[in-house]
Backbone as CSV, one residue per row, in Angstrom:
resi,resn,N_x,N_y,N_z,CA_x,CA_y,CA_z,C_x,C_y,C_z
1,MET,115.777,217.716,113.519,115.861,216.803,114.640,115.358,217.517,115.883
2,ALA,114.568,216.846,116.643,114.021,217.428,117.867,115.117,217.551,118.921
3,TYR,114.990,218.574,119.728,115.967,218.777,120.784,115.508,218.068,122.049
4,ASN,115.928,216.853,122.212,115.706,216.136,123.448,117.007,215.435,123.808
5,PRO,117.163,214.980,125.016,118.456,214.440,125.459,118.958,213.267,124.614
6,LYS,118.069,212.429,124.156,118.489,211.265,123.382,119.103,211.688,122.048
7,ASN,118.442,212.588,121.334,118.967,213.043,120.048,120.213,213.901,120.215
8,LYS,120.262,214.666,121.281,121.426,215.510,121.541,122.671,214.644,121.763
9,LEU,122.546,213.604,122.571,123.687,212.733,122.838,124.049,211.904,121.611
10,ARG,123.062,211.533,120.816,123.330,210.808,119.576,124.130,211.691,118.607
11,ALA,123.785,212.975,118.539,124.523,213.915,117.693,125.946,214.101,118.217
12,PHE,126.109,214.179,119.535,127.444,214.308,120.112,128.305,213.099,119.771
13,ARG,127.727,211.908,119.854,128.494,210.697,119.522,128.870,210.677,118.051
14,ARG,127.978,211.163,117.180,128.286,211.239,115.745,129.444,212.203,115.491
15,ILE,129.419,213.350,116.155,130.487,214.339,116.004,131.809,213.760,116.488
16,LEU,131.807,213.091,117.611,133.036,212.491,118.143,133.550,211.368,117.248
17,ALA,132.658,210.629,116.599,133.086,209.571,115.680,133.773,210.159,114.456
18,ILE,133.230,211.228,113.919,133.851,211.890,112.769,135.197,212.464,113.173
19,TYR,135.263,213.048,114.350,136.524,213.616,114.835,137.595,212.533,114.979
20,SER,137.227,211.396,115.518,138.217,210.330,115.720,138.710,209.752,114.394
21,GLU,137.876,209.789,113.355,138.315,209.325,112.032,139.317,210.280,111.408
22,VAL,139.138,211.573,111.644,139.920,212.598,110.955,141.173,213.007,111.729
23,LYS,141.111,212.980,113.034,142.180,213.535,113.864,143.498,212.798,113.683
24,GLN,144.531,213.589,113.440,145.908,213.119,113.389,146.750,214.103,114.187
25,GLU,147.983,213.727,114.436,148.868,214.567,115.256,149.050,215.969,114.674
26,ASP,149.183,216.083,113.356,149.512,217.367,112.747,148.290,218.186,112.318
27,ILE,147.081,217.712,112.587,145.872,218.442,112.215,145.275,219.069,113.482
28,PRO,145.238,220.416,113.548,144.674,221.060,114.744,143.149,220.982,114.763
29,ASP,142.597,221.107,115.951,141.145,221.057,116.108,140.461,222.222,115.394
30,THR,141.125,223.362,115.336,140.525,224.517,114.664,140.293,224.225,113.192
31,PHE,141.207,223.502,112.556,141.039,223.130,111.152,139.870,222.165,110.994
32,ILE,139.760,221.216,111.890,138.680,220.230,111.812,137.326,220.906,111.982
33,VAL,137.220,221.831,112.927,135.948,222.517,113.166,135.589,223.407,111.983
34,ALA,136.580,224.064,111.397,136.311,225.019,110.324,136.166,224.370,108.957
35,LYS,136.884,223.286,108.681,136.912,222.734,107.327,136.291,221.349,107.189
36,VAL,136.455,220.477,108.156,136.008,219.089,108.029,134.559,218.928,108.477
37,PHE,134.219,219.475,109.634,132.855,219.325,110.133,131.807,219.888,109.168
38,PRO,132.017,221.056,108.536,131.002,221.538,107.585,130.780,220.594,106.395
39,LYS,131.756,219.803,106.023,131.568,218.824,104.950,130.576,217.739,105.359
40,HIS,130.419,217.536,106.670,129.477,216.554,107.206,128.219,217.236,107.755
41,HIS,128.003,218.496,107.368,126.845,219.290,107.785,126.798,219.484,109.302
42,ILE,127.964,219.699,109.884,128.072,220.001,111.311,128.645,221.407,111.424
43,TYR,127.842,222.326,111.911,128.248,223.716,112.023,128.227,224.105,113.500
44,ILE,129.373,224.021,114.148,129.480,224.361,115.561,130.674,225.282,115.756
45,SER,130.671,225.989,116.863,131.790,226.862,117.192,132.887,226.051,117.885
46,LEU,134.043,226.655,117.977,135.156,225.994,118.655,134.848,225.799,120.136
47,ARG,134.174,226.750,120.732,133.804,226.632,122.142,132.835,225.467,122.370
48,THR,131.853,225.323,121.481,130.924,224.198,121.579,131.662,222.890,121.380
49,TRP,132.597,222.882,120.434,133.370,221.669,120.189,134.177,221.269,121.423
50,MET,134.796,222.222,122.099,135.576,221.907,123.291,134.682,221.355,124.403
51,THR,133.459,221.845,124.492,132.518,221.309,125.476,132.177,219.858,125.155
52,ILE,131.917,219.564,123.881,131.591,218.198,123.464,132.798,217.287,123.634
53,LYS,133.955,217.777,123.279,135.181,216.966,123.319,135.525,216.516,124.734
54,HIS,135.239,217.340,125.717,135.631,217.033,127.084,134.521,216.393,127.914
55,LEU,133.498,215.862,127.258,132.463,215.130,127.981,132.986,213.753,128.370
56,ASP,132.575,213.287,129.537,132.915,211.936,129.966,132.091,210.924,129.175
57,PRO,132.609,209.721,128.956,131.806,208.700,128.267,130.497,208.393,128.991
58,ALA,130.473,208.524,130.297,129.234,208.277,131.038,128.182,209.339,130.728
59,GLU,128.616,210.545,130.422,127.681,211.612,130.089,127.105,211.447,128.687
60,LEU,127.748,210.653,127.849,127.284,210.447,126.483,126.275,209.320,126.375
61,GLN,125.975,208.667,127.467,125.031,207.560,127.446,123.695,208.014,128.027
62,TYR,122.643,207.815,127.263,121.291,208.141,127.712,120.708,206.912,128.389
63,GLU,119.996,207.125,129.469,119.489,206.003,130.265,118.593,205.070,129.464
64,GLY,117.744,205.614,128.597,116.809,204.785,127.850,117.273,204.450,126.443
65,ASP,118.513,204.796,126.081,119.010,204.589,124.724,119.530,203.170,124.568
66,LYS,118.849,202.362,123.788,119.258,200.977,123.595,120.205,200.822,122.409
67,ASP,120.373,201.888,121.595,121.265,201.823,120.441,122.723,201.924,120.853
68,PHE,122.979,202.509,122.014,124.343,202.742,122.443,124.861,201.548,123.239
69,VAL,126.005,201.032,122.818,126.660,199.944,123.546,128.018,200.467,123.981
70,ASP,128.238,200.482,125.264,129.502,200.967,125.795,130.575,199.905,125.584
71,PRO,131.633,200.214,124.798,132.661,199.199,124.548,133.400,198.759,125.806
72,ASN,133.508,199.633,126.799,134.178,199.271,128.040,133.358,198.284,128.857
73,GLN,132.049,198.347,128.699,131.192,197.425,129.427,131.403,195.985,128.962
74,LEU,131.674,195.788,127.691,131.873,194.452,127.157,133.161,193.831,127.652
75,GLN,134.122,194.638,128.032,135.398,194.115,128.498,135.302,193.582,129.925
76,LEU,134.289,193.929,130.649,134.166,193.495,132.025,133.804,192.017,132.145
77,PHE,133.146,191.484,131.141,132.653,190.117,131.229,133.485,189.138,130.450
């Protein structure tokens, strides 16, 4: 995959989607990064994961990306 802002943000959204499916109260993030993400071919460090995890939803949207639909935007209308 080419490294450009659109693909980078798409990868971040994919990682966050997998995390939200797996995350439970008793499962620590270190376990998810070390054991679950590699099953989905995601190899990142814990520091990188914390950077991705703490991004604002506005930062995850690319200006020209038409595939992304913000769920909060639909609630306004």
